[in-house]
ZAMARGU-4260 file (C-alpha; in steps of 0.2 Angstrom, whole numbers, plus 5000, padded with zeros to 4 digits):
<rodrens>
0) 4615/4929/5217 | 4606/4930/5200 | 4621/4940/5193 | 4633/4926/5198 | 4622/4913/5190
5) 4621/4923/5174 | 4640/4925/5173 | 4641/4906/5176 | 4629/4903/5162 | 4638/4915/5150
10) 4655/4906/5154 | 4648/4889/5151 | 4639/4894/5135 | 4654/4902/5128 | 4664/4886/5132
15) 4650/4875/5125 | 4647/4885/5109 | 4664/4891/5103 | 4676/4881/5113 | 4678/4866/5102
20) 4695/4872/5096 | 4695/4866/5078 | 4699/4877/5063 | 4684/4882/5053 | 4684/4877/5035
25) 4674/4877/5019 | 4675/4869/5002 | 4666/4872/4986 | 4668/4870/4968 | 4687/4867/4967
30) 4691/4880/4981 | 4694/4878/5000 | 4694/4892/5013 | 4703/4889/5029 | 4700/4900/5044
35) 4712/4907/5057 | 4719/4897/5071 | 4714/4905/5087 | 4731/4899/5095 | 4741/4908/5082
40) 4749/4925/5085 | 4742/4932/5069 | 4724/4930/5062 | 4723/4925/5044 | 4713/4915/5032
45) 4720/4904/5018 | 4712/4901/5001 | 4717/4885/4992 | 4713/4881/4974 | 4716/4868/4961
50) 4725/4872/4945 | 4710/4866/4935 | 4695/4866/4946 | 4685/4856/4933 | 4696/4841/4934
55) 4697/4829/4949 | 4710/4831/4963 | 4726/4822/4958 | 4745/4822/4959 | 4745/4834/4944
60) 4730/4844/4950 | 4733/4847/4968 | 4726/4861/4980 | 4739/4874/4982 | 4739/4890/4992
65) 4732/4904/4982 | 4729/4919/4994 | 4732/4923/5012 | 4719/4935/5019 | 4723/4945/5035
70) 4715/4960/5044 | 4721/4969/5060 | 4708/4961/5070 | 4714/4946/5081 | 4697/4937/5078
75) 4698/4938/5059 | 4695/4921/5051 | 4685/4914/5066 | 4673/4907/5053 | 4672/4904/5034
80) 4660/4900/5020 | 4660/4897/5002 | 4645/4897/4990 | 4639/4904/4974 | 4631/4920/4969
85) 4624/4927/4952 | 4634/4940/4943 | 4628/4945/4926 | 4623/4930/4917 | 4635/4918/4926
90) 4638/4912/4943 | 4654/4916/4953 | 4661/4909/4969 | 4659/4919/4985 | 4669/4918/5000
95) 4665/4925/5017 | 4677/4927/5032 | 4670/4931/5049 | 4677/4943/5062 | 4670/4942/5080
100) 4678/4958/5086 | 4665/4971/5092 | 4648/4968/5085 | 4656/4957/5072 | 4658/4958/5053
105) 4659/4948/5038 | 4672/4951/5024 | 4665/4945/5007 | 4677/4941/4992 | 4675/4936/4974
110) 4685/4920/4975 | 4686/4918/4956 | 4694/4935/4954 | 4706/4932/4968 | 4713/4916/4960
115) 4713/4922/4942 | 4722/4938/4947 | 4734/4931/4959 | 4742/4915/4950 | 4759/4920/4956
120) 4754/4924/4974 | 4760/4942/4973 | 4744/4952/4972 | 4733/4954/4987 | 4714/4951/4985
125) 4703/4964/4992 | 4686/4961/4998 | 4670/4966/4989 | 4662/4973/5004 | 4660/4971/5023
130) 4644/4967/5032 | 4644/4974/5049 | 4634/4968/5064 | 4620/4978/5072 | 4623/4987/5089
135) 4608/4993/5098 | 4598/4999/5084 | 4580/5002/5089 | 4583/4990/5104 | 4589/4977/5093
140) 4607/4969/5092 | 4615/4956/5081 | 4634/4952/5083 | 4639/4942/5068 | 4654/4933/5062
145) 4656/4918/5074 | 4647/4906/5062 | 4645/4908/5043 | 4637/4898/5029 | 4635/4903/5011
150) 4619/4898/5001 | 4614/4903/4983 | 4614/4922/4983 | 4614/4924/5002 | 4626/4923/5017
155) 4619/4918/5034 | 4628/4921/5050 | 4623/4918/5068 | 4619/4932/5080 | 4630/4930/5095
160) 4618/4937/5107 | 4606/4932/5121 | 4590/4927/5113 | 4581/4928/5129 | 4586/4945/5134
165) 4572/4956/5141 | 4581/4972/5137 | 4587/4970/5119 | 4579/4960/5105 | 4590/4949/5094
170) 4588/4936/5080 | 4595/4918/5079 | 4603/4922/5062 | 4607/4936/5050 | 4604/4933/5032
175) 4613/4944/5020 | 4604/4944/5003 | 4616/4946/4988 | 4611/4954/4972 | 4627/4958/4964
180) 4620/4964/4948 | 4611/4978/4957 | 4622/4981/4972 | 4640/4974/4971 | 4646/4983/4987
185) 4634/4978/5000 | 4620/4966/5005 | 4604/4971/4995 | 4595/4966/5011 | 4598/4959/5028
190) 4584/4947/5035 | 4582/4943/5053 | 4570/4932/5063 | 4563/4944/5076 | 4549/4933/5083
195) 4554/4920/5096 | 4556/4903/5087 | 4558/4893/5103 | 4557/4897/5122 | 4567/4886/5134
200) 4568/4888/5153 | 4549/4889/5156 | 4547/4894/5174 | 4565/4898/5176 | 4579/4910/5171
205) 4592/4907/5158 | 4600/4912/5141 | 4599/4906/5124 | 4611/4907/5109 | 4613/4900/5092
210) 4627/4887/5093 | 4627/4879/5076 | 4620/4882/5058 | 4622/4875/5041 | 4615/4878/5023
215) 4609/4866/5011 | 4603/4873/4994 | 4591/4887/4999 | 4587/4880/5017 | 4595/4885/5033
220) 4596/4874/5049 | 4599/4883/5065 | 4604/4875/5082 | 4598/4884/5097 | 4604/4881/5115
225) 4598/4887/5131 | 4606/4886/5148 | 4592/4886/5161 | 4594/4890/5179 | 4581/4884/5193
230) 4585/4890/5210 | 4580/4878/5224 | 4584/4884/5241 | 4602/4882/5243 | 4605/4873/5227
235) 4606/4880/5209 | 4601/4868/5196 | 4608/4871/5178 | 4604/4861/5163 | 4605/4863/5144
240) 4590/4863/5133 | 4593/4863/5114 | 4582/4863/5098 | 4584/4865/5079 | 4575/4875/5067
245) 4573/4874/5048 | 4571/4890/5038 | 4569/4892/5019 | 4575/4907/5009 | 4564/4910/4995
250) 4562/4926/4984 | 4574/4935/4995 | 4563/4933/5011 | 4563/4920/5025 | 4548/4909/5026
255) 4540/4909/5043 | 4532/4892/5042 | 4545/4884/5052 | 4545/4872/5067 | 4557/4871/5081
260) 4561/4854/5087 | 4568/4850/5104 | 4582/4837/5106 | 4580/4834/5125 | 4598/4833/5127
265) 4602/4841/5144 | 4621/4839/5146 | 4628/4850/5132 | 4624/4862/5117 | 4625/4857/5099
270) 4643/4860/5092 | 4639/4858/5074 | 4625/4853/5062 | 4622/4848/5044 | 4607/4842/5034
275) 4600/4838/5017 | 4582/4834/5011 | 4580/4819/5022 | 4592/4820/5037 | 4596/4833/5050
280) 4613/4828/5059 | 4618/4836/5076 | 4635/4834/5084 | 4638/4836/5103 | 4657/4835/5105
285) 4656/4837/5124 | 4645/4822/5125 | 4654/4814/5111 | 4638/4809/5102 | 4629/4812/5085
290) 4610/4812/5084 | 4602/4808/5067 | 4585/4815/5063 | 4576/4808/5048 | 4562/4816/5039
295) 4544/4808/5042 | 4553/4794/5051 | 4540/4782/5059 | 4549/4769/5071 | 4545/4751/5069
300) 4541/4746/5087 | 4554/4751/5098 | 4569/4749/5087 | 4575/4753/5070 | 4584/4744/5056
305) 4600/4754/5060 | 4615/4744/5066 | 4615/4755/5081 | 4602/4759/5094 | 4588/4770/5088
310) 4574/4780/5096 | 4559/4790/5092 | 4558/4808/5087 | 4558/4822/5099 | 4544/4834/5102
315) 4542/4850/5093 | 4534/4867/5095 | 4527/4880/5083 | 4530/4898/5083 | 4514/4902/5075
320) 4504/4896/5091 | 4507/4901/5109 | 4497/4887/5115 | 4507/4874/5105 | 4523/4882/5112
325) 4517/4881/5129 | 4512/4863/5128 | 4528/4859/5119 | 4538/4868/5133 | 4529/4859/5147
330) 4532/4842/5139 | 4551/4847/5137 | 4552/4852/5156 | 4543/4837/5162 | 4555/4826/5152
335) 4569/4837/5158 | 4564/4834/5176 | 4563/4815/5173 | 4580/4816/5166 | 4587/4825/5181
340) 4580/4812/5193 | 4587/4798/5182 | 4604/4807/5182 | 4605/4806/5200 | 4605/4787/5199
345) 4615/4785/5184 | 4630/4794/5176 | 4626/4789/5159 | 4615/4804/5154 | 4615/4799/5135
350) 4605/4783/5138 | 4593/4792/5149 | 4590/4806/5137 | 4587/4793/5123 | 4575/4783/5133
355) 4565/4799/5136 | 4566/4803/5118 | 4559/4786/5113 | 4543/4791/5124 | 4540/4806/5113
360) 4528/4802/5099 | 4522/4819/5094 | 4520/4820/5075 | 4534/4831/5069 | 4543/4833/5052
365) 4559/4826/5059 | 4561/4812/5072 | 4576/4805/5080 | 4582/4790/5071 | 4599/4785/5079
370) 4613/4791/5090 | 4631/4787/5085 | 4646/4786/5097 | 4663/4779/5095 | 4672/4772/5111
375) 4689/4775/5103 | 4686/4793/5099 | 4688/4809/5110 | 4679/4824/5106 | 4668/4814/5094
380) 4655/4825/5084 | 4666/4841/5084 | 4663/4843/5065 | 4651/4834/5053 | 4647/4834/5035
385) 4634/4825/5024 | 4630/4820/5006 | 4616/4811/4998 | 4622/4794/5004 | 4637/4797/5017
390) 4639/4804/5034 | 4656/4811/5039 | 4660/4814/5058 | 4677/4820/5065 | 4684/4820/5083
395) 4697/4831/5091 | 4708/4818/5100 | 4718/4823/5116 | 4736/4826/5116 | 4738/4825/5134
400) 4731/4807/5134 | 4740/4803/5118 | 4724/4800/5109 | 4723/4805/5091 | 4709/4812/5082
405) 4699/4803/5069 | 4687/4805/5054 | 4674/4792/5052 | 4664/4788/5036 | 4646/4780/5037
410) 4634/4775/5024 | 4616/4782/5026 | 4602/4777/5015 | 4585/4770/5014 | 4581/4752/5010
415) 4569/4745/4998 | 4555/4748/5009 | 4560/4766/5011 | 4566/4763/5029 | 4582/4773/5034
420) 4598/4763/5037 | 4615/4768/5044 | 4630/4757/5042 | 4645/4755/5053 | 4660/4765/5050
425) 4666/4760/5033 | 4683/4769/5034 | 4693/4780/5046 | 4706/4794/5045 | 4720/4794/5048
430) 4728/4778/5041 | 4740/4773/5027 | 4728/4778/5014 | 4722/4794/5022 | 4737/4802/5028
435) 4736/4818/5038 | 4749/4831/5042 | 4745/4831/5061 | 4735/4820/5072 | 4723/4832/5082
440) 4708/4844/5080 | 4701/4837/5064 | 4690/4849/5054 | 4681/4843/5039 | 4673/4850/5023
445) 4665/4839/5010 | 4659/4844/4993 | 4656/4835/4977 | 4668/4820/4977 | 4682/4827/4988
450) 4685/4831/5006 | 4696/4843/5015 | 4703/4838/5032 | 4711/4851/5043 | 4723/4845/5057
455) 4733/4852/5071 | 4749/4847/5081 | 4749/4843/5099 | 4752/4861/5104 | 4737/4867/5093
460) 4748/4880/5085 | 4753/4872/5069 | 4740/4868/5056 | 4740/4856/5041 | 4728/4851/5027
465) 4725/4836/5017 | 4713/4832/5002 | 4705/4815/4998 | 4694/4809/4984 | 4681/4795/4983
470) 4686/4780/4972 | 4676/4767/4962 | 4673/4749/4966 | 4688/4739/4966 | 4700/4754/4970
475) 4705/4764/4985 | 4713/4781/4988 | 4731/4783/4991 | 4738/4798/4999 | 4755/4793/4993
480) 4751/4794/4975 | 4736/4806/4976 | 4725/4794/4966 | 4715/4779/4967 | 4724/4762/4966
485) 4716/4746/4962 | 4714/4733/4976 | 4729/4722/4979 | 4727/4703/4976 | 4717/4695/4990
490) 4706/4711/4992 | 4690/4718/4986 | 4680/4734/4987 | 4661/4735/4985 | 4652/4751/4983
495) 4633/4750/4986 | 4621/4758/4973 | 4617/4771/4985 | 4633/4781/4981 | 4632/4793/4966
500) 4645/4788/4953 | 4647/4771/4961 | 4662/4778/4972 | 4665/4780/4990 | 4679/4783/5003
505) 4678/4765/5008 | 4694/4755/5008 | 4698/4738/5001 | 4694/4723/5012 | 4701/4706/5013
510) 4693/4692/5003 | 4686/4679/5015 | 4695/4663/5021 | 4694/4647/5012 | 4698/4654/4995
515) 4714/4661/4987 | 4713/4674/4973 | 4731/4672/4966 | 4742/4687/4964 | 4738/4689/4946
520) 4720/4696/4950 | 4718/4714/4956 | 4704/4726/4958 | 4690/4714/4963 | 4674/4724/4966
525) 4663/4711/4975 | 4665/4697/4988 | 4657/4685/4976 | 4672/4688/4964 | 4684/4682/4978
530) 4676/4665/4978 | 4670/4664/4960 | 4685/4670/4951 | 4692/4653/4944 | 4694/4637/4953
535) 4702/4644/4968 | 4694/4636/4983 | 4706/4628/4995 | 4706/4609/4996 | 4708/4597/5010
540) 4725/4599/5019 | 4727/4617/5013 | 4727/4633/5023 | 4719/4649/5017 | 4716/4663/5029
545) 4707/4679/5025 | 4716/4688/5010 | 4726/4673/5004 | 4734/4674/4987 | 4739/4655/4986
550) 4736/4640/4997 | 4748/4634/5010 | 4750/4617/5016 | 4740/4615/5032 | 4753/4612/5046
555) 4750/4612/5065 | 4755/4628/5075 | 4769/4622/5086 | 4786/4625/5092 | 4802/4614/5092
560) 4818/4616/5101 | 4834/4605/5101 | 4851/4606/5109 | 4866/4599/5100 | 4877/4592/5108
565) 4870/4587/5124 | 4882/4591/5138 | 4875/4581/5152 | 4890/4571/5157 | 4904/4579/5167
570) 4923/4573/5165 | 4934/4570/5180 | 4953/4568/5177 | 4964/4559/5191 | 4979/4549/5191
575) 4971/4532/5189 | 4960/4537/5174 | 4975/4546/5167 | 4986/4530/5169 | 4974/4518/5160
580) 4970/4531/5147 | 4988/4534/5143 | 4995/4517/5144 | 4983/4505/5137 | 4990/4507/5119
585) 5007/4502/5126 | 4999/4486/5133 | 4994/4481/5116 | 5011/4485/5108 | 5020/4475/5121
590) 5008/4460/5119 | 5011/4460/5101 | 5030/4460/5103 | 5030/4446/5116 | 5020/4435/5104
595) 5032/4438/5090 | 5047/4434/5102 | 5039/4418/5109 | 5036/4412/5091 | 5054/4416/5087
600) 5061/4406/5102 | 5049/4391/5100 | 5050/4387/5082 | 5064/4376/5075 | 5080/4386/5071
605) 5093/4380/5058 | 5104/4365/5061 | 5119/4374/5065 | 5110/4385/5078 | 5100/4372/5086
610) 5113/4371/5101 | 5111/4390/5103 | 5092/4389/5103 | 5093/4376/5117 | 5104/4387/5127
615) 5093/4402/5125 | 5077/4392/5129 | 5085/4385/5144 | 5089/4403/5150 | 5072/4410/5147
620) 5063/4395/5155 | 5072/4398/5172 | 5060/4412/5176 | 5042/4406/5177 | 5029/4414/5189
625) 5015/4404/5183 | 5023/4386/5185 | 5012/4379/5199 | 5015/4359/5195 | 5034/4359/5194
630) 5035/4349/5178 | 5050/4349/5166 | 5050/4364/5154 | 5057/4353/5139 | 5055/4336/5132
635) 5065/4324/5120 | 5055/4321/5104 | 5059/4309/5090 | 5056/4313/5072 | 5060/4305/5055
640) 5070/4313/5042 | 5070/4306/5024 | 5087/4302/5016 | 5093/4311/5001 | 5097/4294/4990
645) 5085/4282/4983 | 5087/4262/4985 | 5080/4248/4975 | 5073/4234/4987 | 5067/4217/4982
650) 5053/4212/4993 | 5049/4194/4986 | 5051/4185/4970 | 5033/4186/4966 | 5034/4205/4966
655) 5042/4217/4955 | 5056/4227/4963 | 5051/4245/4968 | 5060/4261/4972 | 5058/4267/4990
660) 5065/4282/5000 | 5073/4278/5017 | 5069/4288/5033 | 5081/4291/5047 | 5075/4292/5065
665) 5082/4307/5075 | 5079/4315/5092 | 5079/4334/5098 | 5074/4344/5113 | 5058/4354/5112
670) 5049/4366/5124 | 5032/4361/5130 | 5019/4372/5123 | 5010/4374/5139 | 5026/4379/5148
675) 5030/4392/5134 | 5013/4400/5138 | 5018/4402/5156 | 5035/4409/5152 | 5027/4421/5139
680) 5015/4428/5152 | 5029/4430/5165 | 5040/4440/5154 | 5024/4451/5148 | 5021/4454/5166
685) 5039/4460/5169 | 5039/4471/5154 | 5023/4479/5160 | 5030/4482/5177 | 5045/4491/5170
690) 5033/4502/5160 | 5024/4506/5175 | 5040/4512/5184 | 5044/4523/5169 | 5026/4530/5169
695) 5028/4534/5188 | 5043/4545/5184 | 5036/4554/5169 | 5019/4557/5178 | 5027/4564/5193
700) 5036/4577/5183 | 5020/4583/5175 | 5009/4581/5190 | 5019/4593/5201 | 5009/4609/5199
705) 4992/4604/5192 | 4977/4610/5202 | 4961/4615/5192 | 4943/4614/5197 | 4930/4621/5185
710) 4912/4623/5188 | 4899/4634/5180 | 4886/4644/5189 | 4874/4634/5199 | 4858/4643/5195
715) 4849/4629/5187 | 4858/4615/5195 | 4852/4597/5195 | 4867/4591/5205 | 4866/4585/5223
720) 4881/4595/5227 | 4880/4612/5218 | 4898/4617/5223 | 4904/4634/5221 | 4892/4648/5220
725) 4899/4664/5211 | 4897/4681/5218 | 4889/4695/5208 | 4906/4702/5204 | 4912/4685/5198
730) 4896/4682/5188 | 4899/4698/5178 | 4916/4691/5172 | 4907/4677/5162 | 4900/4685/5147
735) 4890/4676/5134 | 4896/4681/5117 | 4890/4667/5106 | 4884/4671/5088 | 4866/4670/5084
740) 4856/4668/5068 | 4838/4673/5066 | 4827/4668/5052 | 4809/4674/5048 | 4800/4666/5033
745) 4785/4676/5028 | 4773/4666/5017 | 4761/4676/5006 | 4770/4693/5011 | 4762/4708/5002
750) 4778/4718/5002 | 4793/4718/4990 | 4805/4709/5002 | 4818/4723/5003 | 4829/4731/5017
755) 4819/4747/5016 | 4804/4737/5024 | 4813/4732/5039 | 4819/4742/5055 | 4828/4731/5067
760) 4832/4738/5084 | 4840/4729/5099 | 4839/4730/5118 | 4852/4722/5129 | 4865/4718/5115
765) 4881/4727/5115 | 4898/4727/5106 | 4912/4718/5116 | 4919/4735/5121 | 4902/4740/5128
770) 4902/4755/5116 | 4885/4755/5107 | 4873/4742/5101 | 4879/4726/5094 | 4881/4724/5075
775) 4868/4714/5066 | 4869/4710/5048 | 4852/4708/5039 | 4848/4699/5022 | 4832/4698/5012
780) 4828/4683/5001 | 4813/4680/4990 | 4808/4661/4992 | 4802/4653/4976 | 4788/4644/4986
785) 4776/4633/4976 | 4762/4630/4989 | 4755/4613/4984 | 4757/4600/4971 | 4740/4604/4964
790) 4744/4621/4958 | 4755/4630/4946 | 4755/4647/4954 | 4770/4658/4953 | 4770/4671/4966
795) 4773/4689/4959 | 4768/4703/4971 | 4762/4693/4986 | 4777/4682/4988 | 4787/4673/5002
800) 4801/4682/5010 | 4815/4677/5021 | 4823/4689/5033 | 4839/4684/5040 | 4848/4693/5055
805) 4866/4687/5059 | 4874/4693/5076 | 4892/4689/5075 | 4904/4683/5088 | 4909/4696/5100
810) 4892/4703/5105 | 4888/4705/5123 | 4871/4700/5129 | 4862/4706/5145 | 4851/4695/5156
815) 4837/4700/5145 | 4840/4704/5127 | 4827/4709/5114 | 4827/4710/5095 | 4813/4720/5088
820) 4809/4717/5069 | 4798/4731/5063 | 4791/4726/5046 | 4782/4739/5036 | 4778/4734/5018
825) 4780/4748/5005 | 4764/4759/5004 | 4753/4746/5011 | 4748/4737/5027 | 4757/4722/5033
830) 4750/4706/5028 | 4756/4688/5028 | 4747/4671/5028 | 4760/4663/5039 | 4776/4666/5049
835) 4789/4652/5052 | 4803/4658/5064 | 4820/4650/5068 | 4832/4656/5081 | 4849/4646/5081
840) 4866/4648/5087 | 4879/4650/5074 | 4894/4642/5081 | 4910/4638/5071 | 4916/4620/5073
845) 4930/4619/5085 | 4938/4607/5098 | 4926/4613/5111 | 4911/4619/5101 | 4904/4608/5087
850) 4885/4610/5088 | 4871/4622/5088 | 4855/4624/5097 | 4839/4631/5089 | 4821/4635/5092
855) 4808/4635/5078 | 4790/4638/5078 | 4774/4643/5067 | 4763/4658/5069 | 4748/4660/5058
860) 4731/4669/5060 | 4715/4661/5068 | 4699/4659/5058 | 4693/4677/5053 | 4708/4686/5059
865) 4725/4693/5052 | 4742/4694/5060 | 4745/4712/5067 | 4750/4722/5077 | 4764/4710/5082
870) 4771/4694/5090 | 4783/4691/5104 | 4793/4674/5106 | 4801/4672/5123 | 4816/4660/5123
875) 4826/4654/5138 | 4844/4655/5133 | 4854/4643/5145 | 4873/4645/5143 | 4883/4630/5147
880) 4901/4635/5152 | 4914/4626/5142 | 4933/4626/5147 | 4947/4631/5137 | 4962/4622/5144
885) 4981/4624/5143 | 4989/4607/5140 | 5005/4601/5148 | 5015/4586/5142 | 5033/4578/5143
890) 5042/4582/5126 | 5059/4575/5131 | 5061/4558/5122 | 5048/4544/5124 | 5033/4550/5133
895) 5021/4537/5141 | 5010/4551/5147 | 4996/4558/5137 | 4995/4577/5137 | 4987/4583/5154
900) 4977/4599/5159 | 4988/4612/5167 | 4976/4627/5168 | 4958/4630/5162 | 4947/4645/5160
905) 4929/4647/5153 | 4927/4650/5135 | 4915/4665/5131 | 4910/4656/5116 | 4901/4643/5126
910) 4887/4632/5121 | 4870/4640/5121 | 4855/4629/5124 | 4839/4637/5118 | 4822/4632/5125
915) 4805/4639/5120 | 4797/4649/5134 | 4781/4658/5128 | 4773/4665/5113 | 4761/4680/5112
920) 4753/4685/5096 | 4741/4699/5092 | 4727/4696/5080 | 4715/4708/5072 | 4698/4704/5064
925) 4699/4704/5045 | 4688/4719/5045 | 4700/4729/5054 | 4714/4728/5041 | 4715/4747/5039
930) 4711/4752/5057 | 4728/4751/5065 | 4747/4753/5062 | 4753/4746/5045 | 4768/4739/5054
935) 4770/4721/5061 | 4783/4720/5075 | 4791/4703/5078 | 4800/4703/5095 | 4812/4690/5100
940) 4815/4690/5119 | 4830/4681/5126 | 4830/4677/5145 | 4848/4672/5149 | 4851/4658/5162
945) 4867/4648/5166 | 4866/4629/5166 | 4875/4620/5180 | 4888/4608/5173 | 4905/4601/5179
950) 4916/4606/5165 | 4933/4599/5171 | 4940/4593/5188 | 4959/4589/5189 | 4971/4590/5204
955) 4989/4586/5208 | 4991/4568/5214 | 5002/4563/5229 | 5017/4552/5227 | 5010/4539/5239
960) 4994/4538/5229 | 5004/4535/5214 | 5014/4521/5222 | 4998/4513/5229 | 4989/4514/5212
965) 5004/4506/5204 | 5005/4492/5216 | 4986/4488/5214 | 4989/4489/5195 | 5003/4477/5196
970) 4993/4465/5206 | 4978/4467/5194 | 4989/4464/5179 | 4997/4448/5187 | 4980/4440/5192
975) 4972/4445/5175 | 4986/4436/5166 | 4984/4421/5178 | 4966/4420/5173 | 4970/4419/5155
980) 4985/4406/5157 | 4974/4390/5157 | 4964/4395/5143 | 4979/4399/5132 | 4987/4383/5137
985) 4972/4373/5132 | 4972/4382/5115 | 4991/4379/5112 | 4989/4361/5117 | 4975/4358/5104
990) 4986/4366/5091 | 5001/4355/5096 | 4990/4339/5094 | 4984/4345/5077 | 5002/4348/5071
995) 5008/4330/5076 | 4994/4322/5067 | 4997/4332/5052 | 5015/4327/5052 | 5011/4309/5054
1000) 5000/4310/5039 | 5014/4318/5029 | 5027/4304/5033 | 5017/4289/5038 | 5015/4282/5020
1005) 5033/4277/5017 | 5036/4272/5035 | 5021/4261/5036 | 5026/4252/5020 | 5044/4249/5025
1010) 5038/4242/5042 | 5026/4230/5035 | 5039/4222/5023 | 5053/4220/5036 | 5042/4216/5051
1015) 5045/4197/5050 | 5064/4199/5048 | 5065/4212/5062 | 5055/4202/5074 | 5065/4186/5070
1020) 5082/4194/5073 | 5076/4202/5089 | 5070/4185/5095 | 5087/4177/5091 | 5095/4191/5100
1025) 5084/4189/5116 | 5087/4170/5116 | 5106/4172/5115 | 5106/4185/5129 | 5096/4174/5140
1030) 5106/4159/5137 | 5122/4168/5141 | 5115/4175/5156 | 5108/4159/5164 | 5122/4147/5157
1035) 5112/4138/5145 | 5120/4131/5129 | 5116/4131/5111 | 5123/4139/5096 | 5117/4147/5081
1040) 5108/4137/5069
</rodrens>
């Protein structure tokens, strides 16, 4: 039973201690040493060097492969280390490469000689010497090579042996003292810690190993992990116990005044460690947490000033006192039991452990200050590194879950009251500024101002490396140009005073909203410069989101759509409508001709043709359908006509003689005006009747084979009778192939507005032959946008860009169609202050298609946010089917029939009616500017529907229907004329009276004068005549006097 338990412990411990899978690396003084990939078929280590190690890393001073080290062992390169050693009067760089095979060994190299003697990569660099592990020497063993660190004139390695073995003694570490001036071929001395430094598993069985170590100056930190087993009847309880020990190397000896401090984490072993004068940092990759211990830290109450949760320090035990060890171990076990009980009720063991740690208040040199974790990271804490003011933590990621690894940068410092503080993540790898070769299993090594990041592909067989350097305030690193670039307009970077040389890995952030910085100002180094650099505060009615480079006019965020023309009315063609539509112009022409004919008959003709006029009038007046009173059509009228000669007439002796013109009384036959109206209307009716008869004949010739009924699909019908519903096969025959034009206006865009920044993909849009995606033409145009009247800004780098995509006629759209606009500015992250989109049909004007539909809208960030990762605009595209008809007409001679429809089909270039459906936009907090993909994806999603509409309805008409319609039309015309006859007669009568009065005025002056002067003579003569006639009639006598 115990043997199986021990086997389980060994398996768990091996997985816990060396199973993190990252490639070990070390960086020092312009060199980098990369260990072997355990998944590779051949074990080798790689040496990288700068051309000039005294100059900063840059495009002209890159790290390049200088040497490849390989040995026959398959475990060669499992660990690496770089450091310095004294040789003569100077220092040289020493490289150490571990090999875990057998009892382990360490290969030691003079890195300076390897680089100088192998500038052309042709000479193999040999090791100086090999340190071998110890195998059962005086019942002592130490298998080295699994973990290595190099300090000044010493090399430390962990002993990969069970430290709780009762049969063989071992040491947590092996320290090879280097004195190359005396012994250049081997360690001058090898130091061990043979006394137990810490005893876990009190009262139980278990094993203990060294799982992590690091070197800082002449100090060594060692992470110890014990797997303890406590049999309990039928159950076996197993838990992890861990501690760390600080050891100092002085005068080629190990100072024994050290203290072991338990961590009280019971779920895993430390996977990596790092430290400096103030901090000890321990990473637990299995628990995905990093514990921070601070020297002489005294918690204030129950919380710290850190941005994360904090807790008290752990307990410690001293190797110099067995009683102290016993007390410490008992405390450890009691807390472990408490943790086990807590774990049975709660799966979150990290929080339980921290709660117990807070209860531990023993006075120790280091106390737990904070525990860090990142929800978005897998394998967090697999590798860590530290500087005076910065903590760097990496994660592995998980290819099976498609979760990439990361590297996080934190600021760690003490405030003005000497209180420890940790900031949130200031930057993260990978991103556009910190590009990595691959995306998983990140290993890191930091030295000076540069960091090396090792990455692996999803198969964990390929390896890549990348270097980055810190940058000063107002600048950020660019992996594309291998140098620091000043912050863009609208951005700033502040470096706190805690950083040496006033530089850090932090990236430029966006200036706060409400201000604009103009695109002529770069490299701002503080947030105060964003708001105080010139008069750049946005005024009333202006819109300035975070990172603005000029103010925009404040407009509401809304969408508009319009359809033109509006095809709501349906058209139905039948005989009656065709008759009136065709013949009404002829009605007007006939009416005009009849008016001219009537005037020609009724007005006086010349004297020698007056007899003919009378005959013609008598002939035409014989037919009158509107003579209801039976009066005579003509009348005899008298008129005066002046003579051609002048006569002198003496009126009285007392008056002068005067010249007067004589008038002759005449008579003539004239048509009564009211009767002329009746005759006019009669003949107008007869001519229209003849026209109708001709129309019947011509219409019947065309009407013989017309039968067309067009209806579009009834999917969105508002009609009471939806009519024909098409089958799926018939539906597929109707293909929407309208042209579309899409316009995106990006205001305050930080790109250069070129086609290289756009990738357009389509889904559900094909060529008319269904062979491949539809053709889309894109154009880019820089908009010279002057934001407001109150500024004279001229955009330079951050400009307004218009992207136009034109889909020509002939494209075939599916029921759902997507256009994906992936916009990635060159060498930077996407940013824009506002997007205005417009989607419109692009129809050419024709007889059936004269208008366009469009949808336009505004997208802009909310307060404190930016636009990214993308936006989706969903549009309902309703296709109204329009007919394309063949026309049939009578082309032989005079045609009274307008062209009629013979056959109609649906035109694929039908009207498209757009309407806004929905809008989904992703926003990021302004602080997450560098956290996600630099690309913005604008997706336009079309959902196609068919709008119900009667396009055309025309049928052949029966001859009986034609005759019936004509008869009713004749009656309509007859009675309509009858209605207008009295009105016309009254009008003509008033005109006749007016003309008579005018004629009397023209001739009455002479006639009246003549009558007044002769009136007495005329009356006297008439009196005598009447008397004579009377006398002769009755027999009276008398004569003339």
